[in-house]
C-alpha positions in Angstrom: 169.1 54.5 75.5 172.1 54.0 73.2 172.9 51.0 71.0 175.8 50.0 73.2 173.4 49.4 76.1 171.2 47.2 73.9 174.2 45.1 73.0 174.9 44.1 76.5 171.4 42.7 77.3 172.2 39.1 78.3 169.8 36.3 77.4 169.7 35.1 81.0 167.8 38.3 81.8 164.8 36.7 80.0 164.7 33.7 82.5 161.9 35.3 84.6 159.8 35.7 81.4 160.3 32.0 80.6 159.4 31.0 84.2 156.1 32.9 84.2 155.1 31.4 80.8 156.0 28.0 82.2 153.7 28.6 85.2 150.9 29.5 82.9 151.4 26.3 80.9 151.8 23.8 83.8 149.9 25.6 86.6 146.4 24.5 85.6 147.7 20.9 84.9 149.9 20.1 88.0 148.9 22.4 90.8 145.4 23.3 89.7 143.9 24.2 93.1 146.8 26.5 94.2 146.9 28.1 90.7 143.1 28.8 90.7 143.7 31.5 93.4 144.2 34.8 91.7 146.3 36.1 94.7 148.9 33.4 93.9 149.0 34.5 90.3 149.7 38.1 91.5 152.5 36.7 93.9 154.1 34.9 91.0 154.0 38.1 88.8 155.5 40.3 91.5 158.2 37.8 92.6 159.4 37.6 89.0 158.5 41.1 87.8 159.9 43.3 90.6 163.5 41.9 90.4 163.4 42.2 86.6 162.2 45.8 86.9 165.0 46.6 89.4 167.6 45.1 87.1 166.3 47.2 84.2 166.3 50.4 86.2 169.8 49.6 87.5 171.0 49.1 83.9 169.6 52.4 82.7 166.7 50.8 80.9 163.9 52.4 82.9 162.5 54.2 79.8 161.8 50.8 78.1 160.1 49.5 81.3 157.9 52.5 81.7 157.0 52.5 78.0 156.1 48.9 78.1 153.9 49.1 81.3 152.3 52.5 80.6 151.7 52.3 76.8 151.3 48.6 76.3 150.1 47.0 79.5 147.6 49.7 80.6 145.8 50.0 77.3 145.8 46.2 76.9 144.0 45.6 80.2 141.6 48.5 79.8 140.5 47.2 76.3 140.0 43.6 77.6 138.3 44.9 80.8 135.9 47.1 78.8 135.0 44.3 76.4 134.6 41.9 79.3 132.3 44.3 81.3 130.1 45.3 78.3 129.7 41.7 76.9 128.9 40.5 80.4 125.8 42.7 80.3 124.4 41.0 77.2 122.4 37.8 77.7 121.6 35.3 75.0 119.1 32.6 76.1 117.3 29.9 74.3 117.3 26.2 73.3 116.5 25.5 69.6 116.9 22.3 67.7 120.5 21.2 67.5 120.6 20.3 63.8 124.0 20.5 62.0 122.9 23.5 60.1 121.8 25.4 63.3 125.1 24.5 65.1 127.1 25.6 62.1 125.2 28.9 61.9 125.9 29.5 65.6 129.7 29.1 65.0 129.5 31.2 61.9 127.9 34.1 63.8 130.6 33.6 66.4 133.3 33.9 63.8 132.0 37.3 62.7 131.2 38.6 66.3 134.7 37.6 67.5 136.4 40.4 65.4 134.1 43.1 66.8 133.5 42.1 70.4 136.7 40.2 71.0 137.2 36.4 71.0 136.6 36.4 74.8 133.4 38.5 74.5 132.0 36.4 71.6 132.9 33.1 73.3 131.3 34.1 76.6 128.1 35.4 74.9 127.6 32.2 72.8 129.0 29.3 74.7 126.1 28.8 77.1 123.4 29.0 74.3 125.4 26.5 72.3 125.6 24.1 75.2 121.9 24.6 76.0 120.9 24.0 72.4 123.0 20.7 72.3 121.9 19.6 75.8 119.6 16.9 74.5 122.3 15.4 72.2 124.7 12.7 73.2 127.6 13.7 70.9 128.6 17.3 71.7 132.4 17.4 72.6 133.3 18.0 68.9 131.0 21.1 68.9 132.9 22.6 71.8 136.3 21.9 70.2 135.3 23.6 66.9 133.8 26.4 69.0 137.2 27.0 70.6 138.9 27.0 67.2 136.4 29.3 65.5 134.8 31.6 68.0 137.6 31.8 70.6 140.4 32.1 68.1 140.2 32.2 64.3 137.2 34.5 64.2 139.0 37.4 65.8 141.2 38.4 62.8 139.6 41.4 61.3 140.1 44.2 63.9 142.5 45.0 66.8 139.5 44.3 69.1 139.4 40.7 67.9 142.4 39.2 69.7 144.9 40.6 72.1 148.0 40.1 69.9 146.4 42.2 67.2 145.6 45.0 69.7 149.3 45.1 70.7 150.3 45.3 67.1 147.8 48.1 66.7 149.5 49.9 69.6 152.8 49.4 67.7 151.4 51.4 64.8 149.3 49.1 62.6 146.3 51.1 61.5 142.8 49.9 62.7 141.6 49.4 59.1 144.8 47.5 58.1 143.5 44.3 59.7 140.6 44.2 57.2 143.3 43.3 54.6 143.4 39.8 56.3 139.8 39.1 55.2 140.8 36.5 52.7 142.8 34.5 55.2 140.0 34.9 57.8 137.4 33.7 55.3 139.4 30.8 54.1 140.3 29.3 57.5 136.9 30.0 59.1 135.0 28.8 56.0 137.0 25.6 55.9 136.6 25.0 59.7 132.8 25.5 59.4 132.6 23.1 56.4 134.6 20.4 58.3 132.5 21.0 61.4 129.2 20.7 59.4 130.3 17.3 58.0 131.5 16.0 61.4 128.3 17.2 63.1 126.1 15.6 60.4 128.0 12.3 60.9 127.4 12.5 64.7 123.8 13.6 64.3 123.0 10.5 62.4 124.5 8.4 65.2 122.3 10.0 67.9 119.8 7.7 69.7 116.3 8.4 68.2 115.0 9.3 71.7 117.5 12.2 71.9 116.5 13.6 68.5 112.8 13.4 69.5 113.5 15.2 72.8 115.6 17.8 71.1 112.7 18.5 68.6 110.2 18.7 71.5 112.0 20.9 74.0 112.3 24.3 72.3 112.9 27.6 74.0 113.0 30.6 71.6 116.2 32.6 71.4 116.0 35.8 73.4 118.4 38.6 73.8 118.6 40.9 76.9 120.8 43.9 77.6 120.9 44.9 73.9 121.7 48.5 74.8 125.2 47.2 75.6 125.8 46.9 71.9 125.8 50.7 71.8 128.6 50.8 74.4 130.4 48.1 72.4 130.2 50.3 69.3 131.6 53.1 71.4 134.7 50.9 72.2 135.1 50.0 68.5 135.0 53.7 67.5 137.4 54.7 70.4 140.0 52.2 69.1 139.3 53.1 65.4 139.4 56.9 65.7 141.0 58.0 69.0 144.6 57.4 67.9 147.5 59.3 66.3 146.2 58.8 62.8 143.3 61.1 63.6 144.5 63.1 66.6 147.9 64.6 65.5 148.6 66.1 69.0 149.3 62.5 70.2 152.5 62.6 68.0 153.8 65.4 70.2 152.5 64.1 73.5 151.9 60.4 73.9 149.9 60.9 77.1 147.1 62.5 75.1 146.6 59.0 73.6 145.0 57.9 76.9 141.9 59.7 75.7 141.1 56.3 74.0 141.4 54.4 77.3 139.3 57.1 79.1 136.6 56.6 76.5 136.6 52.8 76.8 136.4 53.1 80.7 133.5 55.5 80.2 131.5 53.0 78.1 132.3 50.2 80.5 131.1 52.4 83.4 127.8 53.1 81.5 127.4 49.4 81.0 127.8 48.7 84.7 125.4 51.5 85.6 122.6 50.7 83.2 122.6 46.9 83.2 120.4 45.3 85.8 122.3 43.4 88.5 120.0 40.4 88.0 121.0 40.1 84.4 124.7 39.9 85.3 123.9 37.3 88.0 121.9 35.2 85.5 124.9 35.5 83.1 127.2 34.2 85.9 129.3 37.4 85.5 132.2 37.6 88.0 135.3 39.8 88.1 137.5 36.7 88.5 138.6 36.1 84.9 139.6 39.7 84.2 141.5 40.0 87.5 143.3 36.8 86.6 144.4 38.4 83.2 145.4 41.6 84.9 147.6 39.9 87.5 149.2 37.5 85.1 150.0 40.1 82.4 151.4 42.4 84.9 154.2 39.9 85.3 154.4 39.0 81.6 154.7 42.6 80.4 157.4 43.4 83.0 159.5 40.3 82.5 159.3 40.3 78.7 161.2 43.7 78.4 164.7 42.0 78.5 163.5 39.4 76.0 162.2 42.0 73.6 165.4 44.0 73.8 167.5 40.9 73.3 165.4 40.0 70.2 165.9 43.5 68.8 169.7 43.2 68.9 170.1 39.6 67.9 167.5 39.4 65.2 169.9 38.9 62.3 171.6 35.9 63.8 168.5 33.8 64.6 168.0 32.5 61.0 164.3 33.4 61.0 164.3 35.4 57.7 161.4 34.4 55.5 157.7 35.1 55.9 156.8 31.4 56.2 159.4 31.0 59.0 157.8 34.0 60.8 154.4 32.4 60.4 155.4 29.0 61.8 157.7 30.4 64.5 155.0 32.9 65.7 152.4 30.2 65.5 154.4 27.5 67.2 155.2 29.7 70.2 151.6 31.1 70.3 150.3 27.6 70.7 152.3 26.9 73.9 152.9 30.4 75.2 150.4 33.2 75.2 149.8 34.5 71.7 149.9 38.2 72.8 153.5 38.4 74.1 154.6 36.1 71.2 153.3 38.5 68.6 155.2 41.4 70.3 158.3 39.3 70.4 158.3 38.6 66.7 157.3 42.2 65.9 160.5 43.1 67.8 162.4 40.5 65.9 161.3 42.0 62.6 162.2 45.5 63.8 165.7 44.2 64.7 166.1 42.8 61.2 165.3 46.2 59.7 168.0 47.8 61.9 170.5 45.0 61.2 170.1 45.5 57.5 168.7 42.1 56.8 166.9 42.4 53.4 163.4 41.1 52.9 161.5 41.9 49.8 158.4 43.8 50.7 155.8 46.0 49.1 155.6 48.4 52.0 156.1 48.9 55.7 153.3 48.8 58.3 154.0 49.3 62.1 157.7 49.7 61.2 158.1 46.3 59.6 157.5 44.8 56.1 153.8 44.4 55.6 154.2 40.7 54.6 155.9 40.0 57.9 153.2 41.8 59.9 150.6 39.6 58.0 152.6 36.4 58.9 152.9 37.4 62.6 149.2 38.4 62.9 147.8 35.3 61.3 150.3 33.0 63.1 149.5 34.4 66.5 145.7 34.3 66.1 145.2 31.0 64.3 147.7 28.9 66.3 146.2 30.2 69.5 143.7 27.4 69.0 146.3 24.6 68.9 146.3 24.1 72.7 144.1 25.1 75.7 146.7 27.6 76.8 147.2 29.3 73.4 144.6 32.0 74.0 142.7 33.2 77.1 139.1 32.2 76.2 140.1 28.5 75.4 140.3 27.6 79.1 137.2 29.6 79.9 135.2 27.6 77.3 136.6 24.3 78.5 135.7 25.2 82.2 132.1 26.1 81.3 131.7 22.9 79.2 133.0 20.8 82.1 130.6 22.6 84.5 127.9 21.4 82.2 129.1 17.8 82.4 130.6 17.7 78.9 133.8 15.5 79.2 136.5 17.6 77.5 139.7 15.9 76.3 142.9 16.4 78.4 145.6 18.9 77.4 147.4 16.4 75.2 144.1 14.7 74.2 142.9 18.0 72.7 146.1 18.2 70.6 146.2 14.6 69.4 142.5 14.2 68.8 141.7 17.6 67.4 144.3 20.4 66.8 147.0 18.3 65.1 144.5 16.3 63.0 142.1 19.1 62.1 143.7 22.5 62.6 147.3 22.0 61.5 146.6 20.8 58.0 144.3 23.8 57.5 147.1 26.2 58.8 149.7 24.6 56.5 147.3 25.0 53.6 146.8 28.7 54.6 150.6 29.2 54.5 151.0 27.5 51.1 148.2 29.7 49.6 148.6 33.0 51.3 152.1 33.4 52.8 
């Protein structure tokens, strides 16, 4: 595709992308019952995605569409699906005393696990034990809110497996091990969140009725772990992403299709998990295919409709005025909070790529994934951390909220979450992160 074709991409071609993101934002709030049906999500994706695809093909942009669907969407869904299947075969049970130190330890373990089994996997593994452990306590909403921030978001910073936006940036050329360079930001934000949580939980623990504390001390069920062999399959997925790529298999440079050996390996490990995990364990885990089907259907539409938006960003990057690392951090973060953080990260990666081509100078030590390393850092951190600002910023947030409400924990509303928690607790920490690191 020549540059002239890129120049004629109109902004209105991105309208279907905006509409599907609007559906994701308001669907659960205003037409919850209709939106719950995954078939309706597929209908929305197809109604918006098919005309966009036809328009792209008609305008000679079929190469961009095929590349986006085949080399971004397919690996994205296979990674999430594999992690979902394998972690669904691991069961953590128990009810220990819900002291502030114990609860903080739970969240701290979640912060580490999130980077290696995905924020979704870590959240689904730990949310029920956390709820059971706190079942005797009166004050527990704050624990779920910090759980969303730490386990379902900020913890997943250290590998491409941790959070979907990082995997998409990995697909764009960021090496697997590069994400470990974000350890100081990961440690700072998660450490600060755990400290604040410990202080808040200590305050609420002292306010607990005495009878609840006595009951919590008396009703103890030791922690037990079943399906532990699934950790071997999880390790298989980690190694697949780390080593089955063009950095280690040079033939992929000549033929991109050889790269699908990584996806084949991930499907193989997911298949082993399905075969070897007892059905009863998955039933006890309340494992269903619904959540991953929902993600697959929604992202089918997102990935198709975002092609014109990505192309438009590529050609208009220089004129948007986003030209410092701090602006990239806040712009990526702001949009990640209200849209989905995965397509947002891709959009800003494209924006940075367009700035390279447009000759916009940004001082940088080196380039990673085709853009200045400091911009990639700002985009990665903004996408992951700000995903916790609203219930819709990252996939697991809504899952955790739903499971908490199933267990009769009265979670705040969409705006209640923002005003009572994310703006008060998270935003100051994220601003501090920018001032110190970006």
